[in-house]
C-alpha positions in Angstrom: -90.5 212.3 92.7 -91.6 209.4 94.7 -93.7 210.4 97.8 -93.1 208.2 100.9 -95.9 207.7 103.4 -96.2 206.1 106.7 -98.7 203.4 107.0 -102.1 204.7 107.9 -104.5 202.9 109.8 -108.1 203.6 108.3 -110.8 205.3 110.3 -114.0 203.2 110.9 -115.8 204.8 108.0 -113.2 203.7 105.6 -113.4 200.4 107.0 -117.1 200.3 106.4 -116.7 201.4 102.8 -113.8 199.3 102.0 -116.1 196.3 102.8 -118.4 197.5 100.2 -115.3 197.9 97.6 -114.7 194.4 98.4 -118.2 193.1 97.5 -117.1 191.4 94.5 -114.4 189.6 96.4 -116.4 188.2 99.1 -117.9 190.8 101.5 -120.0 193.7 101.7 -120.9 197.0 103.6 -123.8 197.2 106.0 -125.6 200.1 104.6 -126.3 203.2 106.6 -128.4 206.3 106.0 -127.2 209.6 104.6 -129.1 212.4 103.2 -131.3 211.6 100.3 -130.1 212.6 97.0 -133.5 212.2 95.2 -133.9 211.2 91.7 -131.9 213.4 89.2 -133.5 212.5 86.2 -131.4 213.1 83.1 -128.1 213.8 84.4 -125.3 215.7 82.4 -122.4 213.7 83.5 -119.9 214.8 80.8 -117.9 213.2 78.1 -115.6 210.4 79.1 -112.7 211.4 76.8 -109.8 212.5 78.7 -106.9 213.0 76.2 -103.7 211.2 76.8 -104.9 210.4 80.3 -107.7 207.9 79.5 -110.2 206.9 80.1 -108.3 203.5 81.1 -110.2 200.4 82.7 -109.4 199.9 86.4 -109.8 196.2 86.0 -107.4 195.3 83.0 -105.0 198.1 82.7 -103.1 197.7 85.9 -99.6 198.8 84.1 -97.6 201.9 84.6 -100.4 204.0 84.0 -102.3 203.2 87.0 -98.9 203.2 88.9 -98.2 206.8 88.3 -101.8 207.8 88.8 -102.1 206.4 92.1 -98.8 207.5 93.1 -99.2 211.1 92.6 -103.1 211.3 92.9 -104.5 208.4 95.0 -101.9 207.8 97.9 -103.2 206.4 101.4 -103.9 210.0 102.5 -106.1 210.6 99.6 -107.8 207.2 99.9 -108.6 207.7 103.6 -109.8 211.4 103.0 -106.8 212.9 105.0 -105.8 215.3 102.3 -104.8 215.8 98.6 -101.4 214.8 97.3 -100.7 216.6 94.3 -103.7 219.0 94.6 -106.6 219.5 96.9 -108.3 216.0 97.9 -111.1 216.6 95.5 -108.9 217.6 92.5 -106.9 214.2 93.2 -110.1 212.1 93.4 -111.5 213.9 90.2 -108.2 213.2 88.5 -108.2 209.4 89.4 -111.8 209.0 88.1 -111.4 210.9 85.0 -108.2 208.7 84.3 -110.1 205.6 85.5 -113.8 206.0 85.6 -114.3 202.5 87.1 -111.5 202.8 89.5 -113.2 200.7 92.5 -111.3 202.1 95.3 -111.5 205.6 94.4 -115.3 205.4 94.0 -115.3 204.2 97.5 -113.4 207.0 98.8 -115.7 209.4 96.9 -118.8 207.8 98.2 -117.4 208.2 101.9 -116.6 211.5 101.4 -120.4 212.1 100.4 -121.4 210.3 103.4 -119.3 212.4 105.6 -120.3 215.9 104.0 -123.8 214.7 103.6 -123.7 216.2 99.9 -124.8 214.9 96.5 -122.4 217.3 94.8 -119.0 217.9 96.5 -117.4 221.5 96.1 -114.4 221.5 93.9 -115.6 218.5 91.7 -117.2 219.0 88.3 -119.7 216.3 88.7 -122.2 215.1 91.1 -121.2 211.9 93.2 -123.9 210.0 91.1 -122.3 211.2 87.8 -118.9 209.6 89.0 -120.8 206.3 89.3 -123.0 206.9 86.1 -119.5 207.3 84.2 -118.1 204.2 85.8 -120.8 201.9 84.4 -121.2 204.0 81.0 -117.6 203.5 80.5 -117.6 199.8 81.3 -121.3 198.6 81.4 -119.7 195.0 82.1 -118.0 196.0 85.2 -120.2 194.2 88.0 -118.3 195.6 90.8 -118.7 199.2 89.8 -122.4 198.5 89.5 -122.7 197.0 92.8 -120.9 199.9 94.3 -123.4 202.3 92.5 -126.3 200.3 93.9 -124.8 200.5 97.5 -124.6 204.2 97.1 -128.2 204.4 95.9 -129.5 202.4 98.7 -127.7 204.7 101.0 -129.5 207.6 99.1 -132.7 206.0 100.0 -133.4 205.1 96.0 -133.9 201.3 96.7 -135.7 200.9 93.2 -132.8 202.3 91.5 -130.4 200.2 93.4 -132.1 196.9 92.5 -132.2 198.2 88.6 -128.3 198.2 88.9 -128.3 194.6 90.7 -130.5 193.3 88.0 -127.9 194.3 85.4 -125.1 192.5 87.4 -127.4 189.4 87.3 -127.0 189.5 83.4 -123.3 189.5 84.0 -123.0 186.9 86.7 -123.1 183.6 84.5 -121.1 180.8 86.7 -119.0 183.1 88.6 -119.6 182.0 92.4 -118.0 185.4 93.6 -120.4 187.6 91.6 -123.5 185.3 92.7 -122.7 185.1 96.5 -121.9 189.2 96.6 -125.4 189.8 94.8 -127.0 187.6 97.6 -125.3 189.9 99.9 -126.5 193.0 98.3 -129.9 191.8 98.0 -129.9 190.9 101.6 -128.9 194.5 102.5 -131.9 195.8 100.4 -134.3 193.2 102.1 -134.9 191.4 98.9 -134.5 188.1 100.5 -136.0 185.9 97.7 -133.3 187.1 95.3 -130.7 186.8 98.0 -131.6 183.2 98.9 -131.4 182.4 95.1 -127.9 183.7 94.6 -126.8 182.1 97.9 -128.1 178.7 96.5 -126.4 179.4 93.4 -122.9 180.5 95.0 -123.3 177.2 96.9 -124.0 175.1 93.8 -120.7 176.6 92.5 -118.6 175.8 95.3 -118.4 179.0 97.0 -117.4 178.3 100.8 -118.3 181.4 102.9 -121.1 181.3 105.2 -121.8 185.1 105.8 -124.7 185.1 103.4 -126.3 182.2 105.1 -125.9 183.6 108.6 -127.6 186.8 107.5 -130.7 185.2 106.0 -130.7 183.0 108.9 -131.0 186.0 111.2 -133.5 187.5 109.1 -135.4 184.2 109.3 -135.3 183.9 105.4 -132.9 180.9 105.1 -133.9 178.1 103.5 -131.7 174.9 102.7 -131.4 174.2 99.0 -133.4 171.2 98.1 -131.1 168.2 97.4 -130.6 167.2 93.7 -132.7 164.4 92.3 -130.6 161.2 92.2 -129.7 160.4 88.8 -132.0 157.8 87.1 -130.9 154.0 87.1 -129.6 152.7 84.1 -132.1 150.8 82.1 -132.1 147.3 82.5 -129.3 147.5 85.3 -132.1 145.7 87.9 -132.6 142.2 87.6 -136.1 141.3 86.2 -138.4 139.0 88.1 -138.6 135.8 86.4 -135.4 136.0 84.6 
């Protein structure tokens, strides 16, 4: 059975969280304050095994499995937090994140739901909101987008040090990816870690990334410093004429 849905215009809160979900693609959410979660210490976030339904990697297993999960459990009305599709809203979100723990868009929707409810555990879901982020990065530690989304959630929960720890892990994954460096810079700017933001802005520019929003953010904060020009290459030995030759 295929459900048909009319196009839904995302509400303002959805637009904000979608900017955060696209942080690995070149833009970022402006953080806002929600109720403080507080450090949870050792969390019991459950086994990742999910029988024949995963877990699957959202980044690479974008085949029929993902299509079916999204068709019946992550339609536009679920993503926009209007209602559930095959069950309640929380049942559908939990189903998606059990099958695809690092489903970026579902993580965004869950974080928005937590923001709206001002709760760290959503009634009807077996894990805390933070657990779903922990499960995502435990499942795929090399998923920089999931880690940056986790950092965004931690920052909104007024846990800046924990957010910075997630970004430090992303730095190790960045290598020569200009998107990652650019979006790390945006995240660091949101956390007022301007020295790190500037470093990643310069690195993204070196790698040819053209966008200027990060530079504008740093200029607005009075923290922008142009990248020093590269030293010119040395002249080849013997290329200049020698006096008395």
